[in-house]
C-alpha positions in Angstrom: -31.3 -44.7 5.3 -34.0 -46.4 7.4 -32.7 -49.4 9.4 -34.8 -52.2 10.7 -34.3 -55.6 12.2 -36.9 -58.2 13.2 -36.0 -61.1 15.5 -37.2 -63.8 17.9 -34.1 -63.0 19.9 -34.9 -61.7 23.4 -31.7 -59.6 23.4 -33.5 -57.0 21.3 -35.7 -56.1 24.3 -32.9 -55.7 26.8 -30.0 -54.5 24.7 -31.8 -52.7 21.8 -29.7 -49.5 21.9 -26.5 -51.6 21.8 -27.7 -53.0 18.6 -29.3 -50.0 17.0 -28.7 -46.7 18.7 -31.7 -44.4 19.1 -34.1 -46.9 17.7 -37.9 -47.3 18.2 -39.3 -50.8 18.9 -42.4 -52.9 18.6 -43.2 -56.3 20.1 -45.7 -59.0 19.4 -46.0 -62.8 19.8 -42.4 -63.0 21.2 -41.1 -61.2 18.1 -39.3 -57.8 18.3 -38.6 -55.2 15.7 -36.2 -52.3 16.0 -36.1 -49.5 13.5 -34.9 -46.0 12.8 -36.2 -43.6 10.2 -34.5 -40.8 8.3 -37.6 -38.7 7.6 -37.6 -39.1 3.8 -40.5 -40.5 1.7 -42.5 -41.3 4.9 -45.9 -41.6 3.3 -44.4 -44.6 1.3 -43.5 -46.3 4.6 -45.4 -47.9 7.4 -44.1 -48.8 10.9 -47.3 -49.8 12.8 -48.8 -52.0 15.4 -51.9 -53.9 14.3 -54.6 -55.8 16.1 -52.9 -59.1 15.2 -49.2 -58.0 15.4 -47.2 -55.3 13.6 -45.9 -54.4 10.2 -42.9 -52.6 8.7 -43.1 -51.6 5.1 -39.9 -49.7 4.1 -38.6 -48.0 1.0 -40.4 -46.3 -1.8 -43.5 -47.7 -3.6 -43.5 -46.1 -7.0 -47.0 -47.2 -7.9 -48.5 -46.3 -4.6 -50.9 -43.7 -6.1 -52.1 -46.3 -8.5 -52.7 -48.8 -5.7 -54.5 -46.2 -3.6 -56.8 -45.5 -6.6 -57.4 -49.3 -7.2 -58.4 -49.9 -3.6 -60.1 -46.6 -3.1 -58.1 -45.7 0.0 -56.0 -42.7 1.0 -52.8 -44.2 2.5 -50.4 -47.1 2.5 -52.0 -48.6 5.5 -55.3 -48.8 3.6 -53.6 -50.3 0.6 -51.9 -53.0 2.6 -55.1 -53.8 4.4 -57.0 -54.3 1.2 -54.2 -56.1 -0.6 -53.8 -58.5 2.3 -57.5 -59.3 2.1 -57.2 -60.2 -1.6 -53.7 -61.6 -1.8 -52.9 -62.9 1.7 -49.3 -63.0 3.0 -47.8 -62.0 -0.4 -49.7 -58.7 -0.6 -46.5 -56.8 -1.3 -46.3 -58.5 -4.7 -48.3 -55.6 -6.1 -45.6 -53.1 -5.1 -43.2 -51.6 -7.6 -39.9 -50.0 -6.6 -37.2 -50.3 -3.9 -39.2 -51.8 -1.1 -38.7 -54.3 1.7 -40.4 -55.2 5.0 -41.7 -57.5 7.6 -45.0 -58.5 9.0 -46.0 -60.4 12.2 -49.6 -61.6 12.1 -51.0 -64.1 14.6 -47.5 -65.4 15.4 -46.5 -65.9 11.7 -43.5 -63.9 10.5 -43.2 -62.8 6.9 -40.2 -60.9 5.6 -39.7 -59.8 2.0 -37.4 -57.9 -0.5 -38.4 -56.5 -3.8 -38.6 -58.2 -7.2 -35.1 -57.1 -8.4 -33.4 -57.5 -5.0 -31.8 -54.0 -4.8 -33.8 -53.4 -1.6 -32.0 -56.2 0.1 -32.9 -58.3 3.1 -30.5 -60.5 5.1 -31.3 -63.2 7.6 -29.9 -65.5 10.2 -31.7 -68.7 11.1 -29.8 -70.4 13.8 -30.1 -70.1 17.6 -32.8 -67.6 16.8 -34.3 -66.0 13.7 -33.3 -62.5 12.6 -33.9 -60.5 9.4 -32.8 -57.0 8.5 -32.3 -54.6 5.7 -28.7 -54.1 7.0 -26.2 -57.0 7.1 -24.1 -55.2 9.7 -27.0 -55.3 12.3 -27.1 -59.1 12.2 -23.4 -59.3 12.5 -23.6 -57.0 15.5 -26.3 -59.2 17.0 -24.2 -62.3 16.6 -21.3 -60.6 18.4 -23.5 -59.5 21.3 -24.4 -63.2 21.8 -20.8 -64.3 21.3 -21.9 -66.5 18.4 -18.9 -67.5 16.2 -19.2 -67.2 12.4 -17.0 -68.1 9.5 -16.0 -66.9 6.0 -18.0 -68.5 3.2 -15.2 -69.5 0.9 -17.6 -70.2 -2.0 -18.9 -66.6 -1.6 -15.3 -65.3 -1.6 -14.5 -67.2 -4.8 -17.6 -66.0 -6.5 -16.6 -62.4 -5.8 -13.1 -63.0 -7.0 -14.4 -64.5 -10.3 -17.6 -62.7 -11.1 -17.3 -59.6 -8.9 -20.6 -60.4 -7.3 -22.6 -63.3 -5.7 -24.6 -65.6 -7.9 -27.0 -66.7 -5.2 -28.1 -65.7 -1.6 -24.6 -66.3 -0.2 -22.7 -63.6 1.8 -19.2 -63.4 3.0 -20.4 -64.9 6.3 -21.6 -68.5 6.0 -24.2 -68.1 8.8 -25.9 -65.1 7.2 -27.8 -65.3 3.9 -29.4 -62.8 1.6 -33.0 -63.1 0.5 -32.9 -63.5 -3.3 -35.0 -61.3 -5.7 -38.7 -61.9 -5.7 -38.7 -64.1 -2.6 -39.9 -63.9 1.0 -39.5 -65.8 4.2 -42.4 -67.3 6.1 -41.8 -68.3 9.7 -44.1 -70.2 12.0 -43.6 -72.3 15.2 -39.8 -72.0 15.0 -39.6 -73.2 11.4 -39.0 -71.0 8.3 -39.5 -71.5 4.6 -38.3 -69.5 1.6 -41.1 -68.8 -0.9 -41.2 -67.1 -4.3 -43.8 -64.5 -4.9 -42.5 -63.2 -8.2 -40.5 -64.5 -11.1 -39.9 -62.7 -14.3 -41.0 -64.6 -17.4 -38.8 -64.8 -20.5 -41.5 -66.6 -22.6 -41.6 -64.7 -25.9 -44.7 -62.7 -26.8 -46.4 -63.0 -30.2 -45.6 -59.5 -31.3 -44.3 -57.8 -34.4 -41.1 -55.7 -34.4 -43.1 -52.6 -35.1 -45.5 -53.3 -32.3 -42.6 -54.0 -30.0 -41.0 -50.6 -30.7 -44.3 -48.9 -29.9 -44.9 -50.9 -26.7 -41.4 -50.1 -25.5 -42.0 -46.4 -25.7 -45.4 -46.6 -23.9 -44.0 -48.8 -21.2 -40.8 -46.7 -20.7 -42.8 -43.5 -20.3 -45.1 -45.1 -17.8 -42.2 -46.4 -15.8 -40.4 -43.1 -15.9 -43.5 -41.3 -14.8 -43.7 -43.4 -11.7 -40.1 -42.5 -10.8 -40.2 -38.7 -11.5 -43.7 -38.2 -10.1 -42.4 -39.5 -6.7 -40.0 -36.5 -6.5 -42.8 -34.1 -7.3 -45.1 -35.7 -4.7 -42.6 -34.8 -2.0 -41.5 -31.5 -3.4 -38.0 -32.6 -4.4 -35.9 -31.5 -7.3 -34.8 -34.3 -9.7 -31.3 -35.6 -9.6 -30.3 -38.0 -12.4 -27.1 -39.7 -13.4 -25.6 -38.8 -16.8 -23.0 -40.9 -18.5 -21.8 -41.2 -22.1 -24.0 -44.3 -22.7 -27.6 -44.4 -24.0 -29.3 -45.6 -20.8 -28.9 -42.5 -18.6 -29.3 -40.4 -21.8 -32.7 -41.9 -22.5 -33.9 -41.5 -18.9 -33.0 -37.7 -19.1 -34.2 -37.2 -22.6 -37.6 -38.8 -22.1 -38.0 -37.0 -18.8 -37.5 -33.7 -20.6 -39.8 -34.8 -23.4 -42.5 -35.5 -20.8 -42.2 -32.1 -19.3 -40.2 -32.7 -16.2 -38.0 -29.7 -15.3 -35.3 -28.8 -12.8 -33.2 -31.9 -13.5 -29.6 -31.9 -12.1 -27.2 -34.3 -13.8 -24.5 -36.0 -11.8 -21.4 -37.4 -13.6 -18.0 -38.8 -12.6 -15.3 -40.0 -14.9 -11.7 -39.5 -16.0 -11.4 -35.8 -16.9 -11.0 -35.1 -20.6 -12.3 -38.5 -21.6 -15.0 -39.1 -24.3 -17.2 -40.2 -21.4 -17.1 -36.8 -19.9 -17.5 -34.9 -23.1 -20.4 -36.9 -24.4 -22.3 -36.8 -21.1 -21.8 -33.0 -20.8 -22.9 -32.4 -24.3 -26.2 -34.2 -23.8 -26.9 -32.6 -20.4 -26.3 -29.1 -21.9 -28.4 -29.9 -24.9 -31.3 -30.8 -22.6 -30.8 -27.7 -20.5 -30.0 -29.6 -17.3 -27.5 -28.5 -14.7 -24.3 -30.6 -15.1 -22.3 -31.4 -12.0 -19.1 -33.4 -12.7 -16.5 -35.0 -10.4 -13.2 -36.0 -12.0 -11.8 -39.4 -10.9 -8.2 -38.7 -11.8 -7.0 -38.9 -8.2 -8.8 -42.2 -7.7 -9.6 -41.3 -4.1 -12.6 -43.7 -4.2 -10.3 -46.7 -4.4 -8.8 -45.7 -1.0 -12.4 -45.7 0.5 -12.4 -49.5 0.7 -13.3 -49.8 4.4 -16.2 -47.3 4.0 -17.5 -48.9 0.9 -17.3 -52.5 2.3 -19.4 -51.3 5.3 -22.0 -50.1 2.9 -22.1 -53.1 0.5 -20.9 -55.8 2.9 -18.4 -57.2 0.5 -21.1 -58.7 -1.6 -19.6 -57.2 -4.8 -16.4 -55.6 -6.0 -16.1 -52.6 -3.7 -15.1 -50.0 -6.2 -17.8 -50.8 -8.8 -19.6 -47.6 -7.9 -16.3 -45.7 -8.6 -17.0 -42.0 -7.7 -20.7 -42.4 -7.0 -20.5 -42.6 -3.3 -18.1 -39.6 -3.0 -20.4 -37.5 -5.2 -23.5 -38.5 -3.2 -21.8 -37.6 0.0 -21.6 -34.0 -1.2 -25.3 -33.7 -2.2 -27.7 -31.7 0.0 -30.6 -34.1 0.1 -33.0 -31.6 1.7 -33.4 -30.5 -2.0 -33.2 -33.7 -3.9 -35.4 -36.8 -4.1 -34.6 -40.1 -5.7 -31.5 -40.8 -7.7 -32.6 -41.6 -11.2 -30.1 -44.0 -12.9 -30.0 -45.9 -16.1 -29.3 -49.1 -14.4 -29.8 -52.5 -16.0 -31.0 -51.5 -19.4 -32.9 -54.6 -20.7 -33.8 -53.7 -24.3 -31.0 -56.0 -25.4 -30.1 -59.5 -24.4 -27.6 -60.8 -21.9 -27.2 -64.1 -23.8 -28.5 -67.1 -25.6 -32.0 -68.1 -24.5 -31.8 -71.7 -25.7 -32.7 -73.8 -22.6 -30.2 -76.5 -23.8 -27.2 -74.1 -23.7 -25.3 -74.2 -20.4 -26.3 -71.0 -18.6 -22.8 -70.0 -17.5 -20.5 -68.1 -19.9 -17.2 -66.4 -19.4 -18.6 -63.0 -20.4 -20.3 -62.9 -17.1 -17.0 -62.8 -15.2 -14.9 -59.9 -14.2 -11.8 -62.1 -14.6 -10.7 -65.6 -15.7 -7.6 -65.4 -13.5 -9.6 -67.2 -10.8 -12.0 -69.9 -12.0 -15.0 -70.4 -9.7 -17.2 -73.3 -10.7 -20.9 -72.4 -10.2 -22.6 -75.2 -8.2 -25.0 -77.3 -10.3 -27.8 -76.6 -7.8 -27.5 -72.9 -8.7 -27.6 -73.6 -12.4 -30.6 -75.8 -12.1 -32.7 -72.9 -11.0 -32.6 -71.3 -14.4 -34.0 -72.4 -17.8 -31.5 -70.5 -19.9 -28.5 -68.2 -20.0 -30.5 -65.0 -20.2 -32.5 -65.8 -17.1 -29.4 -66.8 -15.2 -27.6 -63.6 -16.4 -30.3 -61.2 -15.3 -30.9 -62.7 -11.9 -27.2 -62.9 -11.1 -25.1 -60.4 -13.1 -28.1 -58.0 -13.4 -29.9 -58.0 -10.1 -27.0 -59.2 -7.8 -24.2 -57.5 -9.8 -25.2 -54.4 -11.7 -27.7 -53.3 -9.1 -25.3 -53.8 -6.3 -24.4 -50.1 -6.3 -27.9 -49.4 -5.1 -26.9 -50.9 -1.8 -24.4 -48.0 -1.4 -26.6 -45.4 -2.9 -29.5 -46.2 -0.5 -27.4 -44.8 2.4 -28.2 -41.4 0.9 -31.4 -41.9 -1.1 -33.3 -44.6 -3.0 -32.0 -45.3 -6.5 -34.6 -46.0 -9.2 -34.6 -46.6 -12.9 -37.4 -47.1 -15.5 -35.6 -50.1 -16.9 -36.1 -52.1 -13.7 -39.7 -51.1 -13.2 -41.4 -54.5 -12.6 -43.9 -54.1 -15.5 -41.4 -52.6 -18.0 -38.8 -55.2 -17.2 -41.4 -58.0 -17.7 -42.3 -56.5 -21.1 -38.7 -56.3 -22.3 -37.9 -59.8 -21.1 -40.7 -61.3 -23.2 -40.0 -59.4 -26.4 -38.5 -62.0 -28.9 -34.7 -62.3 -28.6 -34.2 -61.8 -32.4 -35.6 -58.2 -32.0 -33.3 -57.4 -29.0 -30.0 -58.8 -30.2 -27.3 -56.3 -31.3 -29.4 -53.4 -29.9 -31.7 -53.6 -32.9 -34.8 -52.9 -30.9 -33.1 -50.2 -28.8 -31.9 -48.2 -31.7 -35.2 -48.6 -33.5 -37.0 -47.1 -30.5 -34.6 -44.2 -30.1 -34.5 -43.4 -33.8 -38.3 -43.5 -34.2 -39.3 -41.5 -31.1 -36.2 -39.5 -30.1 -34.1 -39.0 -33.3 -32.1 -36.0 -31.8 -31.0 -38.2 -29.0 -29.8 -40.8 -31.5 -27.9 -38.2 -33.5 -25.6 -37.2 -30.6 -22.4 -39.2 -29.9 -22.5 -41.9 -27.3 -20.2 -44.7 -26.0 -22.6 -47.1 -27.8 -22.1 -45.7 -31.3 -19.9 -48.6 -32.4 -22.8 -51.0 -32.0 -25.0 -49.4 -34.6 -23.7 -51.4 -37.5 -21.0 -54.1 -38.2 -19.1 -51.6 -40.4 -18.8 -48.9 -37.7 -18.1 -51.5 -35.1 -15.1 -52.9 -37.0 -13.9 -49.3 -37.8 -14.1 -48.6 -34.1 -12.2 -51.8 -33.2 -9.4 -51.0 -35.7 -9.1 -47.5 -34.3 -8.7 -48.9 -30.8 -6.1 -51.4 -31.9 -4.1 -48.8 -33.7 -4.2 -46.5 -30.7 -3.1 -49.4 -28.4 -0.2 -50.2 -30.6 0.8 -46.5 -30.7 0.7 -46.3 -26.9 2.9 -49.4 -26.6 5.5 -47.9 -29.0 5.6 -44.7 -27.0 5.9 -46.6 -23.7 8.7 -48.8 -25.2 10.8 -45.8 -26.2 10.3 -44.0 -22.9 7.9 -41.2 -24.1 5.0 -42.5 -22.1 4.6 -43.9 -18.6 2.1 -46.5 -19.6 0.7 -48.3 -22.6 -2.8 -48.1 -21.1 -5.5 -46.0 -22.6 -6.8 -43.2 -20.3 -9.8 -42.4 -22.5 -12.5 -44.1 -20.5 -14.9 -43.6 -17.6 -12.9 -45.8 -15.3 -9.4 -46.7 -16.7 -8.2 -48.7 -13.8 -5.1 -50.1 -15.6 -4.1 -46.6 -16.6 -4.5 -45.3 -13.0 -2.5 -48.3 -11.6 0.3 -47.8 -14.0 0.6 -44.0 -13.5 -0.1 -43.4 -9.8 2.6 -44.8 -7.5 0.5 -44.1 -4.4 -2.2 -46.4 -5.7 0.3 -49.3 -6.1 1.7 -48.6 -2.6 -1.9 -48.6 -1.2 -2.8 -52.0 -2.8 0.3 -53.8 -1.4 0.1 -52.2 2.0 -3.6 -53.1 2.4 -2.8 -56.6 1.2 0.1 -57.0 3.6 -1.9 -55.8 6.6 -5.0 -58.0 6.0 -3.7 -61.2 4.4 -3.2 -62.9 7.7 -6.9 -62.9 8.4 -7.3 -65.6 5.7 -4.8 -68.0 7.3 -7.6 -70.4 8.2 -9.0 -70.3 4.7 -6.3 -71.7 2.3 -8.3 -71.7 -0.9 -9.4 -68.1 -0.5 -5.9 -67.1 0.6 -4.3 -68.7 -2.5 -6.8 -67.0 -4.8 -6.2 -63.6 -3.2 -2.4 -64.0 -3.8 -2.9 -65.0 -7.4 -5.1 -61.9 -8.0 -2.7 -59.5 -6.3 0.1 -60.8 -8.5 -1.9 -60.4 -11.6 -0.9 -57.6 -14.0 -4.6 -56.6 -14.3 -5.7 -53.8 -12.0 -9.2 -55.1 -11.7 -7.9 -58.4 -10.4 -6.2 -56.6 -7.6 -9.5 -54.7 -6.8 -11.3 -58.1 -6.5 -8.6 -59.3 -4.1 -8.9 -56.2 -2.0 -12.7 -56.7 -1.8 -12.3 -60.0 -0.1 -9.5 -58.7 2.1 -11.7 -55.7 3.0 -14.6 -58.0 4.0 -12.2 -60.1 6.1 -11.0 -57.0 7.8 -14.5 -55.7 8.4 -16.0 -58.9 9.8 -13.0 -60.9 11.1 -10.5 -58.3 12.0 -9.7 -56.9 15.5 -12.2 -54.2 16.4 -10.6 -50.8 17.1 
């Protein structure tokens, strides 16, 4: 991972290695930037001094070749120079992919994240201004100054209800996150948050048949951007594979477009449908299938490591075995991680602007009820827009914050242009996966014919048959448990059966209560957060306990005694 921090703080000049060991630095107009580079995808990045300041453009720009052709230039520096002449300070609005950066020009500071927010930027605007792609660097900077900071109780409550933040809050009140599609402009000691991109949900005048065709064209274009980037740098392709349709379609279309040497990575409960369906598709495509069983739930014990990587912004175990698998990968061979994240061919909710945009299906739990502030709701016209910008970008894509410590995670579904297309297709086409299945059936019928975890959604009849089967199995398990022939009534047949694991692994139960006992005193000055953590720990639901541990882990990381 590349690390960078930009600041008006003089301490960066005199104590830079205390903040970021082994870093390089640039200075201009009383502003400093420190950075380190990992040597990957360097042609997509720029760390350069200019005549009027300096610029840091970090990450991967999936449409860089298109922009070089548009501006008739040979490198990113040329693209930025031309785009800046045409678009001014928001030149980065043309970029597609996981990118972030900072620019100092004639004393004006500009800092940006990408349109979907999975290339995050954090900032502190107090005694000085700082912004970084790493939350921990700003925390370290505050500590070097002896600046006190506090737990944001609303942020803690949001995590314990939704499993993620619903705005730019973090677990530390004094540090904020730049929200998707926004940038900061600072001049003369004053800063302003500005929006450079907002996805539109205004419906297109398009027929269903036209929509299916446009989806296929758009998806293939977005996928090409992702997979061509690996080829550009000479990397083999690594792609997630689950039992669902989303990763399946990424892999299937990639093979259909002629991309070879694809290695599939999978993690789930061994023997589950999730594992069997994923393996079957991978083998059918001729991909290498690498699977990690989650039966020992070691990833749940990795709380301190995972919190340091996602900063307590979301439920820490949401990535399940993803981080452990990535830690075993030889990235000298592999490029981007191709995921199926945030499939958007369906709808997250009702698009009627008069319907309140918050619904209980957005929550991880109803055990703790966090009331979303009215000022947050007022930013969105309808439930779907709210859902994508919160649960989608800040929730679902939060695992990218962990993945980026190894490589950049990309997906055709979150390509800026493809996402915009899908968001504007009429809701009536997208509901109940009507559009999704029409696309798969028309263009990739063999992919549609294979079993997936989404099979029950194909028709009301099959859905209710599936529900009855699940209910019967649940009743059967309860009977076995009641007569002592089974340790638990929970179903192990799933990718991440947390309740099953909690019921059947004594060491996991011991870990939860030991961690709780060791860290709960850190919340003594925050009674509302403390009370909610206790409620979740006492809940019979395993996921409630994981939400509580997330808040405790963040408290331990940022408010505990340093070892």
